[in-house]
N, C-alpha and C positions, 0 to 999 in steps of 0.2 A: 221347955222350948223342944223344937220337933226336930227331929233328925233330917239329913239328908243322904242319902245316897246315887251315885252316880252304875247307872246301867249300862252295861257292854251290849255292844250291838252283834247280833248274830251274820251268820254269811249266807242267814236266810231272809226274804226271798232271793232271786238271783234271775229275775224276769219283770220290763215295766206292768206286765201285765197282775204278775203277783202280787206286786208292789202297789197295786192302786187301791187296793181295800180289803185287808187283812183284818181278822176279827176272829171272837170266840175260840180263844187258845182252851184245851182242857185236857187236864191229865190223865195218861195211860196209862202204862208201865212205869216205875221208875226210870228217869231219863228219856221219857217219850211223851209227845205229848201231839192231840191234834190241833189243827186251827182250819180254820174258812176263808176262801178268798170269795169275798162277797162277790163282787164283778169283776175284769178282770180289764176296764178300761170304761173312761166317762161313757162312751156307748155302748158298751156291750150290755145283753142280755144272759149270761154263763159266767157260774162263779165254778169254785173248786171244794173240795175237801183235800185237805194236804194233813199230811202224816212225817211228823219231827223227832229225830234221834240226835240227843245231845253228845252223845257220844261219839257217835260215827260224823256228825255233821252233816246228814245226809236225809235230804224232805221227797216223799212220795206224794205225787198231786194226781187227782184223780180227778176229769172234769164230769160237770155235773148238768143234768137236761135245764138249768135257770142258774139262779139267784139264790144262794142260799145265805139265810138269817141265823142258822144255827146246827148244829151237829154234835151228837152223842153217841158215843160206843153203847153198844150194846151186849148184854150177857151173852149173847150168841157169837161166834169167833169171825170177825171180819163183817159185822154187820152195825152202820148205825144210822140212828132215827134223825131224819134230817127236816126242816124246816125249809121250802124251796120254794119261790114265787108264793102261789096263794095254796098251797099243797103242803100237808105231811107224807113222809114217805120213807123207806127202808134202803139204804145204800149198801150193798155189799161191795166192797174193795175186791175181791177176789174176782166173782163177775163183772164185777163193773155195769149193773144194775141197780135201779131206781124204780120202785114199788111202791106206787101212789096208796094210802089207805085213808086220806081227807083229802077231799075237796072242799070249795066254796067257801074259804075264809075272806072275809072284808066282802062278800058277793055283790053287797048291794051300794057299792062305795066304787071310784073307778081310782088306777094311780097310786094302790099303796101295793110293797110285799112285804113279806114276812122278816121280820128283823131280828130280837135277841129273845133268847126264852131261856128256861133253866125246867127242871121236872121233881119229882117228889113221889117215890115209889114208884106205880105204872102213870102216873099223871103228868101232864106237861104244863105249862103255863107258859105263854108266848106273847108277842105282841106283834105288830105291824107299823110301816112307819109310809108318811105322806112323801112320797119321791121330791116332790117340791119342797118337801120342808117347810110347811106353809100352812096348811090347813087341820083343825082338828077333828079328824075324820077316822085317823087308824084305831085300829080296834088294841085289844085288850083280854088275850082268852086262857080260856080252859078246855082241854082236851081229857077229858075225865075217862081213866082207864076204863073202870070196873063195867062200864055201859056203854064204850066206846062214845059217849057225844061232846059234840064241840058246845061251849057253851061262851058266848060273850058276855065278859065283866064289864068292860068298859067300851064305848066308841068315840072317843072326843081325844085321843093321843094324837101326838102330832108323829113322833119318833122316839118310838115303846123301846126301851136298852135297862144294861143292868137290874138281873134279876134272880131274886136269891129266894128259897122258901125254909124259914125253920121251925122248928117242932118245940113250943116252950116243955117246961117240964109238967104241966096238967093236959098235955096231949095235945092243945090247939095248934094251929098254925099260923104264922105272920109272914105274908109275903112282901119283901122288900121290891122297888120298882123305881124306873127312873123314865121319866118322859124330855128326854133331853133338852127342848126350848124351856122347859119351867125350871132348869137349874136346880133342881131340889131332890132331895134323893127321899121317897114317901115309904111307909110302912101301912098294912093293912091288914087286917085280920081276915084271912082266907080261910072255907067252910068250903072243903070239897065236896060234902055230900049234898051241900044245898046249891053250893053251886054260886055262891057270894061271897063277895068282898064288904070290910066295913068301911068305913071312912077312913081316907088318909093321916097320917101323921107323920107330918117336917120329920125327918131326922137327921139330916145335915143339908141347909141350906145357903145356896153357891151364887144367891143371884145377882152378889156383886163382883163375882169372878167374871176375867175377859174369858176364858174357858170353858167348855161345854161339857159337863160329864156324857161320856158313853157308857161303857160298861164296867160291871162292876161285882165283885164276888165281895162275901162274909170270909172271916178268916174262920179257922177250924172250930175253936172258942166261941164263936157268934157274939164276940163283944166287939169287934172292928169291921168296917167297911175300906172295902179296898176298891178306887175309882178311876179308871181313865180317863184324863182330860183331854179334848178335842181342841187345839187353840189352833182357830182359825186362819191367823195371822204370822207371817215370820217370826221366829223366836228362835234363840241360839240351842234352846231345850227344852223338851216334852216333859209332860210333868203326868205321875199316876200315884196318889194320895191312899196311906191310910189315917182313917179317922176313927175316934173314939165312937161309938153309938151310943152311951149316956149320956158326956157330955158334949160332945159334937168337936171334943177339940182335935187339931192336927196333930196327928202321932209320930206319922214318918211319910217322907216325900223321895219318889225315886224319878231321877232325872235322866231324858233318853236325849243326848246331846246329837244335834243336828235332824231333829227329830221332831217337830212341833204337836203332831198332829197323833195323841195317843189314841187309843179305841179300846182295847180291851185287857184286864189281864189275868194271870191264871196262877196257881200256887204246884210247884212240880218234885217231887224227890229229887235230886241228881247230886252226885258226889256226898251222901249220908248228909244232907242236909236239907231243908224246905226254900227250895230259892223260887222267885218270881216271874213267871216270863210277861211282857207287853208287848203287844202288838201294835203297831202305828201303820199311818196311812197316807199317799202320796194324794187321795181323793181330793178333788178343788185345788187341788196348785198349778199357779201358772206356772210358764216355762222359767220365768226369774227367780221364783220365788224356791221352785226347787232346786234353781241351781245353789241357794243359798242354806240350805236342807238337806245335803249330801247323805243322810240316812233316812230319810222322808222312806215310809214305806218297807223298812227293816225290820226283826224280832228282835227283842232286847232279851235281857238275860239278867238278873240282879239279885244281890247276895239280900237275906231277910234275918229278922232275929227273931222268925217266929218257932217256937219248941215244935220239935218232931216226936212224936207220942205214939209212932207205929202205925202201921196199918194201911189203908187206901186212901190216898190223897180226897178221890172222887168215889163214888158208885158211880154203877154202869147201870145203864138204864136195862129195867126185866124182860127182854124180847128176843 
């Protein structure tokens, strides 16, 4: 039988703009993580990069020149690699500058922007989303670091989410990926040198679930996937879940009281333990629904049973 844990709402975000669509938490140092505000309102064309410190309960927010889908810290201090609108660039938190190095993403279709992403060494894999959440036109991309080449892996997604890359014992790579409306977590063989994907294998099938899988990560041992579920209806709580990849069984559920729209998970070391950060959103909520979901848009923190073997939670992008 699966375990159920209650997550605790943090004091962030404190504004309606930042509560609208938080996503992409990513551990920095112990007790610190970044996250993105994808857009600051239903009609907003701007979002932000945010840095949160659990000990001091303080959040630094940096406006970006568009809507970010992801942001990862770089090995250079104060630098983040960001997918923003249809461009990739480096944002400097000290200078407040955004330097674009790749444009033209999804250049042959309209009304899409960059969404979720991941990286392996100096290679980025990321996807886009149809802003109407309706048409199979969003891309899945590889930005190959060694030759700075942008390669489109797929052109038929709707809302590309939940990505992780794992290196197998034989040196080959697997990409875990979610196209949210399919309600499936799939795995591909990823060949970075060739710039190709293998055929998808369904790892977790959630097609009968009323909630939509959004962001996802793998546990450090690569044996479990943690996925945040976006419930588009009013509910007493939201759900982020851990599944066993080999069996597909539900192992653990973390519930976010008063916030049904879970968007992304992240592991962070805090107070000597591996804990779980969960972002949630207000997006698409009518005023009546929002009144019934008092914690919508808040970030949450929860205990886990994940063993801490030391070392950094995440690698930083080498740039």
